[in-house]
Structures are given as C-alpha cells and as structure tokens.
N, C-alpha and C positions, 0 to 999 in steps of 0.2 A: 176542679175540672169543669170545662164547659158542658152545659146540659146536653148538647147535641153529641159531643164526643162520648160522654158517659152513656148515653142511650145506645150509641153504635157499639161501644165496647160490651155493654150488657147483652145486646142482641147477638154479637159474635160468640160470646161465652155460652149463651143459651143454645145457639145453633150447634156448637160443638157437643153439648150435652144430648141434644135430640138425635144427633148423628150416631152416637155410640151407645145409646140406651138399648136395653134388651127388648123391650116391648115396642113394636111398631117404630123402628128407627127411621129417621128421615132418609130418603134416597138421594144420593148426590152423584151426579155425572158431570165431571169437569173436563174441559180441554184447556191445557196450558200451552202457551207458546214456548217453543224451545228457547227463545231469547230470554224469557223470564227465568229460566233455569240456569242460564249462563251469566246473568247479572250477579255480580259479587256483592250482594247486600248483606252486611253483617260479617263478612269474611267467610272463608271456606268451611270452617267448622260449623258455623251457624247454618249455612246452606246445606251442608252434608246432614246435619241433624234433622233439619226440616224435611229434606227429601226422603230420608230413611223413615221418618214418621209417616209421611204420605204413602210411601210404598208399603209400609207395614199395615196401614189402614186398608189399602187395596187388597192385600193378601188375606187379611183377617176378617174383613167385614164385607159380606156380599152386597150390601147396600151402597158401597163406595166404589166408583169407577173413575179412573183418571186416565186420560189420553194426552199424549204430547203431540203438538202440531209442529212438525219439523220446520226449520228455517227454509228448506227447499220447497215448502208447500206454496201453491199459487195463491193469488189473492182470494179473500173471503169477506163476508159481510161484517164480521165483527172485529176488524183490525182496530185496536185501541178501545174495545168495548167488551162488556160482559153481559151475557144474557142469562136470566134466571127465570125458570118456569115454576110456578106454584100450583100444585095440584092437591086437592083435599078430597073429601068425600063428595058424593054426587050432588049434595045440596048447595055446594059452593062452586061457581064456575071457575075454570082454569084461568089464571092470569099470567102475564109475563112482564118482565122488566128488562130494559136495556140500560146499562150504566156506562157512562163515558166520563171523561175527565171534566166535562162541563155540566154534568148532572145526570139525573135518572129520569127515565120515561116509563110509565106503566101502561100496559095494554090490557084492556078488558074485553074488547070486541073479539068475537070468535075469529074473524078474518085476520085481524092484526096479530092475535096470539098464534094462529096457525102459520102465518108468514114468519114470525120470529122463530118458531120451532123448526120450520123447514130450513131456515137459514142456519140454525144450529146443527141440524142434521147434515147440511152441506159441509160445515166445518169438521164434524165428527168423521165424515168419510175421507177427508184430506189428512186426518191425523193418524199417527201410528195406532195400532190396535192396543187395547188395554194391557195385555200381557207384555207385549213388546215395550210399551211405555215404561212399565215399572222395572224392567230388567235392563234397559238401555240407558242408564243414567250417564250423564257426561263423565268422562274418565276422572276428572279432578274432583267429582262430588260423590261418586259411588263408593 
C-alpha cells in the first residue's frame, strides 16, 4: 500500500478510536449535505448500515453531533469542501483546515481560523437541527 494511503488509513482508524473512547473523547460536529446521503455508493444496504451507525453514535455519544444540510438550503461557503477545527488545551492555539478536491489548506492565524469557524456556523444555521437530522433519514435508507 502506498505510504500516504497507509498514513491516511491509520489516521482515520485512530480518529475513530478517540471519538468513542471513554476518557476525554474527541468532540465531532459534522454537517453532511443531503446529496451525500442520497448518493447510492455501495448499494442501499451499505448506505443504510452506515447511516444507522452514524445515527446510533449521535444518540449514544454526547460528543457526536451530525446535522443534515437539505438540498433546499441556499448557497454557503463550503460547497465542495470540508472544514475541520482543531482545538486542544490552552497551550496550543486553535487551527482550522479546509479540504477540497484539489488539496488541503491549514489556517493558524486567529483571524483566518475565526473566519473559517464563522463560515461553518453559517452552514450549521442552514442545516436541519441535530435531532431532526438523525430522525429524518431518506425513506429508502432509514
């Protein structure tokens, strides 16, 4: 396996472990576009299993929040992109990254981090609420 792919896979597996650990789990707040939920990747059973898993995490883990951005939502700053905010203890400044199909960009300056987080807040306000999101799965997937 390519070194980059192996590193990314290891990172994702480690991320899953810190998300579900009992002591100081990672806090995850995600906004998923409804279009991503309607793409039939892997077939209906795979999609159904993945969505049930995510909904279960949201119900069982207070550190996991997922919202769905409906197709009817107006434009937003992160069309085709993902924003991630990294916050640790007070000795390490907050950083943010924006990932697109052409690469990743990391922001360390307070003003750039604050702008990325404000844009994420804008997307969150356009999305369905967390409880609505986990109960209103597309009919073919719930």
